[in-house]
C-alpha positions, -999 to +999 in steps of 0.1 A: -602-037+891-565-030+884-541-023+913-537+013+923-511+034+905-488+033+935-481-004+931-443-010+929-444-046+918-447-054+881-483-059+870-493-083+842-522-084+819-533-107+790-561-102+766-574-097+730-563-066+711-596-049+703-581-019+686-547-005+677-551+032+686-516+040+675-485+022+661-453+038+649-436+014+625-402+031+629-400+029+667-425+001+675-443+024+700-480+015+703-511+023+721-535-007+724-571-012+736-573-046+752-603-067+761-589-084+793-606-109+816-618-092+848-621-058+833-655-046+822-641-018+800-613-019+775-579-014+790-553+009+775-518-006+772-488+014+761-456-003+750-435-013+720-441-041+694-424-045+660-458-055+645-493-056+659-528-061+647-563-063+662-573-098+671-539-109+684-535-121+720-512-099+739-494-103+773-481-072+790-460-067+821-454-032+836-469-007+859-502+012+860-501+049+856-526+077+856-520+098+825-533+134+829-548+135+794-556+098+787-564+084+821-554+051+836-532+029+814-507+000+818-473+012+808-457-021+796-420-028+800-424-061+783-450-067+756-455-099+735-482-108+710-492-141+694-515-151+666-552-152+675-568-185+685-604-174+692-631-169+666-634-133+676-597-127+675-592-144+641-620-124+626-606-091+639-571-101+628-581-107+592-606-079+590-579-054+600-565-053+565-532-069+575-538-096+549-543-081+515-575-092+498-594-098+531-617-071+546-644-074+572-669-091+549-647-119+537-632-123+572-667-129+586-675-155+559-643-174+562-645-176+600-681-188+597-669-215+573-637-228+590-638-215+626-606-216+645-590-238+618-590-209+594-554-198+597-542-234+592-565-237+561-549-205+546-514-218+554-517-254+543-550-260+524-557-228+507-577-245+479-605-250+504-610-213+506-628-215+472-657-231+490-665-197+505-689-176+485-671-149+465-636-165+467-624-178+434-590-190+423-576-155+418-587-141+452-576-174+469-541-171+454-539-135+465-549-144+500-524-172+501-495-151+488-504-121+510-506-144+541-472-159+533-456-125+527-472-111+559-457-139+580-422-134+566-424-096+568-435-099+604-404-121+611-382-095+594-398-067+614-393-086+647-357-093+637-349-057+629-368-044+659-347-068+681-316-051+668-329-016+677-335-003+642-365+009+621-389-016+608-407+005+582-386-009+554-395-046+561-417-050+531-390-037+508-364-059+524-387-089+518-393-080+482-356-076+475-343-107+493-374-129+495-377-157+521-340-156+527-340-120+539-329-127+575-301-150+565-289-124+539-290-096+564-271-117+590-244-126+565-238-091+553-259-063+568-241-037+547-258-051+516-289-033+529-274+001+524-266-008+487-298-027+479-327-011+499-340+023+492-343+043+525-317+023+544-284+040+548-250+030+560-256+040+596-287+017+599-268-012+583-239-005+605-261-006+636-274-040+625-239-052+619-228-043+654-258-062+668-250-094+648-214-093+660-194-078+631-163-060+647-159-023+643-124-028+628-134-055+603-124-052+567-160-060+556-171-029+575-143-008+560-151-020+525-187-010+530-176+024+544-155+032+514-183+023+490-207+044+510-185+074+509-183+072+471-220+066+468-228+096+490-204+117+468-225+108+437-254+124+456-234+156+456-228+153+419-193+138+420-182+109+398-151+101+418-131+113+448-093+119+452-077+090+471-068+110+501-102+125+505-119+092+500-098+076+527-101+105+552-139+105+549-141+068+553-119+069+584-140+097+599-173+078+591-160+045+606-139+060+634-110+036+626-074+043+619-059+049+584-043+014+582-076-004+583-091+019+556-059+015+534-061-023+537-098-022+528-091+001+498-064-023+485-088-052+489-116-033+471-093-023+442-080-059+439-115-073+437-127-046+413-153-033+437-136+001+433-114+014+405-084+037+405-077+061+377-051+089+372-061+121+355-039+152+352-016+137+379-045+132+404-054+097+416-092+092+417-113+065+432-144+055+412-173+032+415-168+009+385-199+019+365-191+056+366-155+052+354-167+030+325-194+055+317-170+085+316-145+066+294-172+054+269-189+088+267-156+105+258-148+079+232-182+080+215-185+118+215-151+122+199-160+096+173-192+116+165-172+148+162-147+132+138-173+119+113-198+137+090-236+133+092-253+106+070-280+129+058-291+130+021-277+161+002-292+193+015-290+228+000-291+247+033-300+282+021-327+268-002-340+245+026-341+274+051-361+296+026-385+267+020-390+262+057-396+300+063-424+300+037-439+268+051-439+280+088-443+317+083-413+322+107-382+341+095-349+330+109-325+355+124-289+355+111-277+337+143-304+310+137-294+306+101-258+301+111-269+276+137-290+258+111-260+254+088-241+238+116-270+215+126-273+201+090-236+197+083-223+184+117-228+149+131-232+163+166-242+198+178-250+214+211-276+242+210-277+263+242-292+296+253-317+310+278-355+315+274-369+334+245-338+331+223-354+309+196-341+274+205-376+259+198-379+277+164-345+264+154-352+229+165-386+230+146-368+242+114-342+214+117-370+188+121-391+202+092-362+201+068-348+166+078-383+150+080-390+163+045-358+144+035-372+112+051-347+114+079-361+095+109-360+117+140-364+106+176-370+132+204-365+127+241-361+146+274-352+136+309-387+141+325-423+134+315-432+171+316-402+181+295-410+154+269-447+165+268-437+201+262-412+190+235-440+171+218-463+202+220-438+226+206-425+204+177-456+184+168-434+153+169-439+126+195-413+128+222-405+104+250-387+105+283-352+091+279-361+061+301-392+053+279-373+058+247-346+034+258-373+011+272-363+004+307-366-033+317-389-039+347-370-054+377-335-049+364-331-012+357-313-021+324-325-008+290-337-028+260-319-004+236-281-004+236-253-010+210-267-045+203-303-032+198-299+005+188-327+030+184-345+032+150-335+068+141-312+089+120-312+119+143-316+119+181-327+152+197-322+154+235-339+184+252-331+198+287-296+182+284-284+201+314-304+176+335-287+145+320-261+129+342-232+107+333-249+073+336-279+084+316-258+100+288-238+068+287-270+048+281-282+072+254-249+071+235-248+033+236-282+032+220-274+057+192-273+039+159-238+037+141-250+062+114-271+085+135-265+122+144-270+138+178-285+172+187-282+182+223-304+211+234-303+228+268-296+258+289-261+254+304-267+283+328-293+262+347-285+240+376-265+209+367-280+174+369-290+160+402-270+129+394-232+127+390-213+148+365-218+180+346-222+165+311-235+195+292-211+220+308-181+197+302-191+189+266-192+227+260-160+235+279-141+208+261-142+227+228-143+194+211-180+195+203-195+221+180-216+246+201-241+272+190-251+296+218-281+318+210-283+351+229-307+373+211-341+376+229-367+379+202-393+407+202-423+386+213-404+370+242-391+404+252-426+414+263-425+388+291-409+401+323-403+364+332-380+361+303-363+395+305-358+391+343-344+356+338-318+371+315-311+399+340-306+374+368-282+354+346-262+386+339-259+393+376-286+420+377-316+423+400-350+418+383-370+448+371-404+450+389-436+465+376-444+499+390-474+502+414-503+480+405-492+475+369-503+441+354-473+418+350-462+382+349-434+387+374-437+400+410-417+403+441-436+403+474-415+418+502-417+401+536-390+404+563-397+375+586-397+337+578-432+333+594-446+361+573-430+347+542-447+313+548-481+329+557-480+351+526-470+321+504-499+300+515-523+329+511-510+335+475-514+299+465-548+294+482-565+327+474-548+356+456-533+338+425-564+317+418-587+347+422-566+371+400-554+347+373-580+320+374-555+292+381-561+260+401-541+261+434-531+224+432-529+217+395-515+250+381-495+265+409-461+251+420-442+262+450-404+259+444-379+262+473-341+262+476-339+235+503-358+207+522-352+217+558-362+247+579-393+267+585-394+276+548-381+242+537-401+220+513-412+196+541-428+223+563-444+240+533-459+208+521-475+201+555-490+236+556-502+235+520-517+201+524-536+213+555-548+243+536-556+229+502-566+194+510-577+191+547-587+159+564-622+146+556-638+123+581-656+103+553-624+095+534-595+072+542-560+084+547-528+065+553-497+075+574-465+061+561-428+071+562-434+104+579-462+116+556-500+114+557-514+107+522-550+117+513-571+115+482-565+145+459-530+150+473-503+162+449-474+138+451-440+132+434-421+099+427-387+101+443-369+072+425-369+054+392-393+024+394-390+004+362-417-021+372-443+007+375-428+027+346-426+059+368-395+079+373-378+103+397-395+136+395-429+125+380-457+144+396-492+130+400-524+131+422-538+105+445-571+093+432-579+064+454-569+048+488-581+013+496-574+003+532-587-032+527-564-039+498-537-017+514-532+001+481-531+037+469-536+048+433-519+078+417-528+094+384-497+104+364-510+123+334-536+099+319-523+068+336-530+053+370-503+036+390-510+015+421-487+015+452-488-010+481-487+008+514-452-006+519-440+012+488-451+046+498-415+056+507-412+062+469-438+091+472-436+125+488-461+154+489-455+178+460-474+210+467-439+223+472-407+208+456-371+218+454-359+238+424-335+210+416-365+186+413-384+211+391-358+210+363-372+200+329-407+211+340-428+241+333-457+252+354-484+278+347-475+296+379-444+294+402-441+308+437-406+309+452-398+318+489-364+335+494-348+341+528-313+345+541-318+313+561-312+296+528-278+314+524-259+281+519-279+274+488-286+309+475-269+309+441-276+327+408-282+296+388-307+283+414-329+314+413-325+315+375-336+279+371-366+285+394-377+316+375-375+299+341-399+272+353-428+297+353-448+299+321-475+325+329-466+338+363-436+340+387-439+353+422-409+357+445-418+361+482-393+371+508-363+393+517-347+415+490-313+409+506-317+372+500-324+378+463-294+401+461-272+375+478-283+349+453-277+371+423-241+380+435-233+344+443-220+331+410-194+305+420-196+277+394-202+244+411-171+222+413-177+185+408-151+158+407-154+142+373-129+131+347-151+136+317-137+170+306-101+157+308-111+126+288-128+146+261-096+168+257-072+138+259-047+137+231-040+112+216-075+097+217-081+072+245-077+035+236-115+030+239-119+053+209-098+032+185-120+014+161-152+030+176-182+019+156 
């Protein structure tokens, strides 16, 4: 029996890991059940290991303790594990699912065939695995590759863990750098922050300190400056003033200004950063953003200066023909806009909901397609593209799919060397399009083609850097049509009328008493009551009254991620309510989330290999612990994720209003509380309300709604696009354009 809990000398224990009760990949903390010699029952060992699997041999050194809840256990101060050598250990090790392609059945067969030599066979003579029933060339290759990857990933995990940092990104580090991952990280740990999703500067800096890079090194200062600028793009900026960039870098690095100044000079000399002067202000850019701004301005001004290449069109006659064909009469404002659209090479069409943007776009498409003009339609998100297809009857694509993103590189097949096959490009939801994406679109526009940009400039600006639509309009260089008249049919919807009231700085009008409506405000004073009511609305009241599915049809939209009414907390509550744990179904815990079959999830970054993009929403349809894979259905397409790639997914029962842009949902529920005061803005609530198609319910404090409606401070983003568009004479890049 183990020594009594009062023993002061370190106790040691060795044995076979029978079960991993718990393992946190971020911290390495684990709870193990060990089959140890001299112990009749399994022994509980608590300690820390970078990676651990059943079947391994573990040696622990520490002290016995009596835990009030879990009983006697060895609290290990030192814990080491080695690959298994016994038949039982090897079988448990492989059956645990740690090697993709091997589950309990194949583990048993392989151990029976090769005994303790099995791991060497997989490593050095994998062709022999095909002598096992059920293992052919394809499965054998998968086992060999997964085994090799697992060994390298384990080494990376141990390396990272030894430097006191999270190990949950080890698979992604391996897939980015391959077998040379550790050497690459040792040479320049700061590359991690640039190359690996989920690893920021602070983590990379921690590794750098462990591998001996001095705090005042120029390598560290270079990385700090680049990080400050990259973080600024996350706030919508394309650049930063020199002084602000240096001050933020010095604060981040805790070094003096001389080191930051020397690093900035070095980065500018190497071209890693670029300096530009606009309106007397010196701005520091990441190179791709400066080039994008310059090229957008040059191409837009060229479009404005040339006529469309359409066949001759008698606009009044064409309008009358289209009205007869569609049965829809154009208002005077729409007729004036139609004339602009058919006689200008580029046009911006903006306005709120219900003002006839869709009718006008359909009219333009009817007329031009009748003239054999090739029209291409796109939108930033899958949902927006699908809606554009439905409203126009013309196939629309996401911008990424239209440009044909290349797997693995993030580049696009279509550019100036391989332009799109169209005479008119229509871009919907343009308010969402950031500077880099607009740059790629304009590069792919054929030399003769026209451009129609459609969007609501009063919505939130793009998540990415820049304010493209707002700056194009403000420049007064591009022709703009702003529709303002709410048409009779749309005026019957309180969603639309209240959206316009909000946009004008007025509180929404609410239905009296129990009057049937598509817009409601449910008054709750306390955050806890707001959350409880929101869950009840989604689970019971809305489905019962409106016949909507709580997962598929109802979308909770929130102002922010954190707090008791933040997106993260609401997702946990809604998952527990709408998709509780089922004992007979597998689940997987990764990157702070538990994923279950039927969960609603959202992609959080562009993945060109999988052809899924930031903001795409789907539903988990399958989890395979043996293959360590999870499948998500996006629309009609299934996409597989390795467990190590699940940092690309988050639960999506609730999403931020920013992430909802470009989408429409049958029903939208929005919590509003003064705890959100930093983000409560008129355009935020306006954007959220305009996402609802059949029903919008606001839940919360009236004073929070009033605060948002009053708060109409236009967002200030550091970008040079507006100045470049207004530059006179034209910038050099515009000379000889096309």
